[in-house]
C-alpha positions as CSV (number, residue, x, y, z in Angstrom):
1,X,0.0,0.0,0.0
2,X,1.4,3.4,-1.0
3,X,0.5,6.8,0.4
4,X,1.8,10.0,-1.1
5,X,3.3,12.6,1.4
6,X,5.2,15.8,1.3
7,X,7.3,14.7,4.2
8,X,6.8,18.1,5.9
9,X,5.4,19.2,9.3
10,X,1.8,18.2,8.5
11,X,-0.5,15.8,10.4
12,X,-0.6,13.8,7.1
13,X,3.0,12.8,7.9
14,X,1.6,10.6,10.7
15,X,-0.8,8.8,8.3
16,X,1.7,6.1,7.3
17,X,2.1,4.9,10.9
18,X,-1.7,5.0,11.4
19,X,-2.2,2.9,8.3
20,X,0.3,0.3,9.6
21,X,-1.6,0.1,12.8
22,X,-5.0,-0.1,11.0
23,X,-3.6,-2.8,8.6
24,X,-2.3,-4.9,11.5
25,X,-5.7,-4.6,13.3
26,X,-7.6,-5.6,10.1
27,X,-5.4,-8.8,9.7
28,X,-3.0,-7.4,7.0
29,X,0.2,-7.4,9.1
30,X,2.3,-8.6,6.1
31,X,1.1,-5.8,3.8
32,X,3.9,-3.1,3.6
33,X,2.9,0.5,3.9
34,X,5.1,2.7,1.8
35,X,5.5,6.5,2.2
36,X,5.9,7.9,-1.3
37,X,7.5,11.4,-0.9
38,X,9.3,13.8,-3.1
39,X,12.0,14.0,-0.4
40,X,12.6,10.2,-0.4
41,X,14.4,9.4,-3.7
42,X,15.7,6.0,-2.5
43,X,12.1,4.8,-2.0
44,X,11.1,6.1,-5.4
45,X,14.0,4.4,-7.0
46,X,13.2,1.0,-5.4
47,X,9.6,1.3,-6.6
48,X,10.9,1.7,-10.2
49,X,9.5,5.2,-10.6
50,X,10.9,6.6,-13.9
51,X,10.9,10.0,-15.6
52,X,8.3,8.6,-18.0
53,X,6.0,7.7,-15.1
54,X,6.4,11.1,-13.6
55,X,5.7,12.8,-16.9
56,X,2.5,10.8,-17.3
57,X,1.5,11.7,-13.7
58,X,2.1,15.3,-14.5
59,X,0.0,15.2,-17.6
60,X,-2.9,13.6,-15.6
61,X,-2.6,16.4,-13.1
62,X,-2.6,19.2,-15.8
63,X,-5.5,17.7,-17.7
64,X,-7.4,17.2,-14.4
65,X,-6.8,20.8,-13.4
66,X,-7.9,22.0,-16.8
67,X,-11.2,20.0,-16.8
68,X,-12.0,21.2,-13.3
69,X,-11.3,24.8,-14.2
70,X,-13.4,24.6,-17.4
71,X,-16.3,22.6,-15.9
72,X,-16.6,24.9,-12.8
73,X,-16.8,27.9,-15.2
74,X,-19.5,26.5,-17.5
75,X,-21.7,24.2,-15.3
76,X,-23.5,27.1,-13.4
77,X,-24.5,28.7,-16.7
78,X,-25.3,25.8,-19.0
79,X,-28.6,25.9,-20.9
80,X,-28.9,22.1,-21.2
81,X,-28.5,20.6,-17.7
82,X,-25.8,17.9,-17.5
83,X,-24.0,18.9,-20.7
84,X,-20.8,20.0,-18.9
85,X,-20.5,16.9,-16.8
86,X,-21.1,14.7,-19.9
87,X,-18.3,16.5,-21.8
88,X,-16.0,16.0,-18.8
89,X,-16.7,12.2,-18.9
90,X,-16.2,12.2,-22.7
91,X,-12.8,13.8,-22.4
92,X,-11.8,11.6,-19.4
93,X,-12.3,8.5,-21.6
94,X,-10.4,10.1,-24.5
95,X,-7.5,11.1,-22.4
96,X,-7.2,7.8,-20.6
97,X,-6.3,6.1,-23.9
98,X,-3.6,8.6,-24.9
99,X,-1.7,9.7,-21.7
100,X,1.1,7.2,-22.0
101,X,1.9,8.2,-25.6
102,X,1.4,12.0,-25.3
103,X,4.2,14.2,-26.6
104,X,4.5,18.0,-26.3
105,X,2.9,18.6,-29.7
106,X,0.0,16.2,-28.9
107,X,-0.5,17.9,-25.5
108,X,-0.7,21.3,-27.2
109,X,-3.3,20.2,-29.7
110,X,-5.4,18.3,-27.1
111,X,-5.5,21.3,-24.8
112,X,-6.8,23.5,-27.6
113,X,-9.5,21.0,-28.5
114,X,-10.6,20.7,-24.8
115,X,-10.9,24.4,-24.4
116,X,-12.7,24.8,-27.7
117,X,-15.3,22.1,-26.8
118,X,-16.1,23.7,-23.4
119,X,-16.2,27.2,-25.0
120,X,-19.0,26.0,-27.3
121,X,-21.4,24.9,-24.5
122,X,-24.6,26.9,-24.7
123,X,-24.8,29.3,-21.8
124,X,-27.3,31.5,-20.1
125,X,-26.6,35.2,-20.2
126,X,-26.7,35.8,-16.4
127,X,-24.1,36.9,-13.9
128,X,-23.5,34.9,-10.8
129,X,-21.3,35.6,-7.8
130,X,-17.9,33.9,-8.1
131,X,-16.7,32.1,-5.0
132,X,-13.1,31.1,-4.6
133,X,-12.2,27.9,-2.7
134,X,-8.8,27.7,-1.1
135,X,-7.3,25.8,1.8
136,X,-5.8,22.4,2.8
137,X,-5.2,20.3,-0.3
138,X,-7.5,17.3,0.6
139,X,-10.4,19.3,1.9
140,X,-10.1,21.8,-1.0
141,X,-10.3,19.2,-3.8
142,X,-12.1,16.1,-2.5
143,X,-15.9,16.4,-2.5
144,X,-16.3,13.7,0.2
145,X,-13.9,15.7,2.4
146,X,-15.7,19.0,1.9
147,X,-19.3,17.7,1.8
148,X,-19.7,18.5,-1.9
149,X,-18.8,22.2,-1.4
150,X,-18.8,23.0,-5.1
151,X,-22.3,21.5,-5.6
152,X,-23.6,23.5,-2.6
153,X,-22.2,26.7,-4.0
154,X,-23.8,26.0,-7.4
155,X,-27.2,25.3,-5.7
156,X,-26.8,28.7,-4.1
157,X,-26.5,30.3,-7.6
158,X,-22.7,30.8,-7.4
159,X,-19.8,29.9,-9.7
160,X,-17.1,28.1,-7.8
161,X,-13.4,29.0,-8.6
162,X,-10.9,26.4,-7.4
163,X,-7.2,27.0,-8.1
164,X,-5.1,24.3,-9.7
165,X,-3.6,21.3,-7.8
166,X,-0.5,21.7,-9.9
167,X,0.3,24.9,-8.0
168,X,0.8,22.8,-4.9
169,X,3.3,20.5,-6.7
170,X,5.1,23.5,-8.0
171,X,5.0,25.2,-4.6
172,X,6.8,22.1,-3.2
173,X,9.5,22.6,-5.9
174,X,9.9,26.3,-5.2
175,X,10.3,25.6,-1.5
176,X,13.6,23.9,-2.2
177,X,14.8,27.0,-4.0
178,X,13.8,29.3,-1.2
179,X,15.3,26.9,1.4
180,X,18.7,27.2,-0.4
181,X,18.3,31.0,-0.8
182,X,17.2,31.9,2.7
183,X,17.7,28.9,5.0
184,X,20.0,25.9,4.9
185,X,18.7,24.0,1.9
186,X,21.0,22.0,-0.4
187,X,22.2,23.3,-3.7
188,X,21.5,19.9,-5.4
189,X,17.8,20.0,-4.3
190,X,17.6,23.6,-5.5
191,X,18.9,22.7,-9.0
192,X,16.7,19.6,-9.4
193,X,13.6,21.6,-8.2
194,X,14.4,24.5,-10.6
195,X,14.5,22.1,-13.5
196,X,11.3,20.4,-12.5
197,X,9.5,23.7,-11.9
198,X,10.6,25.1,-15.2
199,X,9.3,21.9,-17.0
200,X,6.0,22.1,-15.2
201,X,5.6,25.8,-16.1
202,X,6.5,25.1,-19.7
203,X,3.6,22.7,-20.0
204,X,1.3,25.1,-18.1
205,X,2.1,27.9,-20.5
206,X,0.3,25.9,-23.2
207,X,-2.8,25.9,-21.1
208,X,-2.5,29.6,-20.2
209,X,-2.2,30.6,-23.9
210,X,-5.3,28.5,-24.8
211,X,-7.3,30.1,-22.0
212,X,-6.3,33.6,-23.0
213,X,-7.5,33.0,-26.6
214,X,-10.9,31.5,-25.4
215,X,-14.2,33.4,-25.2
216,X,-15.3,32.4,-21.6
217,X,-12.3,31.5,-19.6
218,X,-9.7,33.2,-17.4
219,X,-6.0,32.4,-17.5
220,X,-3.8,32.2,-14.4
221,X,-0.3,33.2,-13.2
222,X,2.8,31.1,-12.6
223,X,3.4,29.7,-9.2
224,X,6.6,31.9,-9.0
225,X,4.4,35.0,-9.6
226,X,2.1,33.9,-6.8
227,X,5.1,33.6,-4.4
228,X,6.1,37.1,-5.3
229,X,2.6,38.4,-4.5
230,X,2.4,36.5,-1.2
231,X,5.9,37.7,0.0
232,X,4.4,41.2,0.7
233,X,2.2,39.6,3.5
234,X,3.9,36.3,4.5
235,X,7.4,35.0,4.2
236,X,8.1,32.4,1.5
237,X,9.9,30.5,4.3
238,X,6.4,29.6,5.6
239,X,6.5,26.2,4.0
240,X,4.5,23.9,6.3
241,X,1.2,22.6,5.0
242,X,0.0,24.9,2.2
243,X,2.3,27.6,3.6
244,X,2.7,30.8,1.5
245,X,0.7,29.2,-1.3
246,X,-2.6,29.6,0.6
247,X,-2.2,33.3,1.0
248,X,-1.0,33.6,-2.6
249,X,-4.1,31.9,-4.0
250,X,-6.3,34.2,-2.1
251,X,-4.5,37.2,-3.6
252,X,-4.7,35.8,-7.1
253,X,-8.5,35.3,-6.7
254,X,-9.0,38.8,-5.4
255,X,-7.0,40.3,-8.3
256,X,-9.0,38.2,-10.7
257,X,-12.2,39.8,-9.4
258,X,-13.3,36.9,-7.1
259,X,-14.2,38.8,-4.0
260,X,-16.0,36.0,-2.2
261,X,-13.7,33.4,-0.7
262,X,-14.0,30.2,1.4
263,X,-10.9,29.0,3.2
264,X,-11.3,25.3,4.2
265,X,-9.1,23.1,6.5
266,X,-9.4,20.1,8.8
267,X,-10.0,21.0,12.4
268,X,-6.6,21.4,14.2
269,X,-4.6,21.9,10.9
270,X,-2.3,24.4,12.5
271,X,-0.2,25.5,9.5
272,X,-3.3,26.4,7.5
273,X,-4.9,28.2,10.4
274,X,-1.8,30.4,10.4
275,X,-1.5,31.1,6.7
276,X,-5.3,31.1,6.1
277,X,-7.1,32.5,9.1
278,X,-4.0,34.3,10.3
279,X,-3.7,36.6,7.2
280,X,-7.4,37.4,6.9
281,X,-7.2,40.6,9.0
282,X,-4.4,42.0,6.8
283,X,-6.3,41.0,3.6
284,X,-9.4,42.7,4.8
285,X,-7.4,45.8,5.6
286,X,-5.9,45.9,2.1
287,X,-9.1,44.9,0.3
288,X,-12.1,46.2,2.3
289,X,-14.6,44.8,-0.2
290,X,-13.8,41.1,0.1
291,X,-16.2,38.6,1.6
292,X,-14.1,35.8,3.2
293,X,-14.8,33.1,5.7
294,X,-13.0,30.1,7.2
295,X,-14.7,26.7,7.6
296,X,-13.4,23.6,9.5
297,X,-14.2,20.2,8.1
298,X,-13.8,17.1,10.2
299,X,-15.9,14.0,10.8
300,X,-17.0,15.5,14.1
301,X,-17.8,18.9,12.7
302,X,-21.4,20.0,12.3
303,X,-22.5,19.9,8.7
304,X,-25.4,22.2,9.5
305,X,-23.0,24.8,10.8
306,X,-20.9,24.5,7.7
307,X,-23.9,24.9,5.4
308,X,-25.2,27.9,7.4
309,X,-21.9,29.7,7.1
310,X,-21.9,29.1,3.4
311,X,-25.4,30.5,3.1
312,X,-24.4,33.6,5.1
313,X,-21.5,34.1,2.7
314,X,-23.8,33.7,-0.3
315,X,-26.3,36.1,1.2
316,X,-23.7,38.8,1.4
317,X,-22.3,37.8,-2.1
318,X,-25.7,38.3,-3.7
319,X,-26.3,41.6,-1.9
320,X,-22.9,42.9,-3.2
321,X,-23.8,41.6,-6.7
322,X,-27.0,43.6,-6.7
323,X,-25.3,46.7,-5.5
324,X,-22.7,46.5,-8.2
């Protein structure tokens, strides 16, 4: 059994030992639990993880981010209900057959086709409040973990805007560069991360260009640009959990015109309470028109309370929309 981890000071770092305990209790004592981390190259090598596998994994991530971005943008406005989700399923089937043999030229053409298909979805000519979703990586992206937050927002007549997961991967790469520059990080890790980050951004530039040329979609900035934005509020040496990236994503959303923001995290997730809740006062001081709340998600948390907080945010969002 393999579990991916950053290897940093996060409660997820304890999950491997919890899994071992759970496996033993369930009668699977002989099943090994492997912690797959970007910081553990010896484990990666022993598992036979090659550059080709990493390239394919990156393509899956980039396509997934693109489909999420496009579908979240079109679903709230579609004329024919279910058309957007059907198109997502169509492209998932097409992409699953070609990931392993995709080259740069193929990737470029495929991205253009995906954007074009979503651009052509018939849409209602209405304006809905845009609500950004930021926070801890699992709660932010997994519908089971956040009690279907995107669906709830869409039922409240909003458009959900969720930043890319690829930014988190690139954030981990940039952390090695900042560790070497400001702390005691190794030069070797810096060089490797610089190469990896440059490769990721080269592929992302294809998506950014396609989005800029589209009729209905917004492009996005590089992760390095996000780090520069965040450095005015929080140090880039804040690297535990989502670290400086959480603040940077909020700033990107605000500058993109998304003034309603939900910051999500598990209860007791200290790093994200610091870089999420901890910066809200300063953000409100700089941008007095933002509508931002923080919501804790945990099995023991009240779902009713979460929903009520979302409804309150949406009530203010709709009021602001009518005023503007």
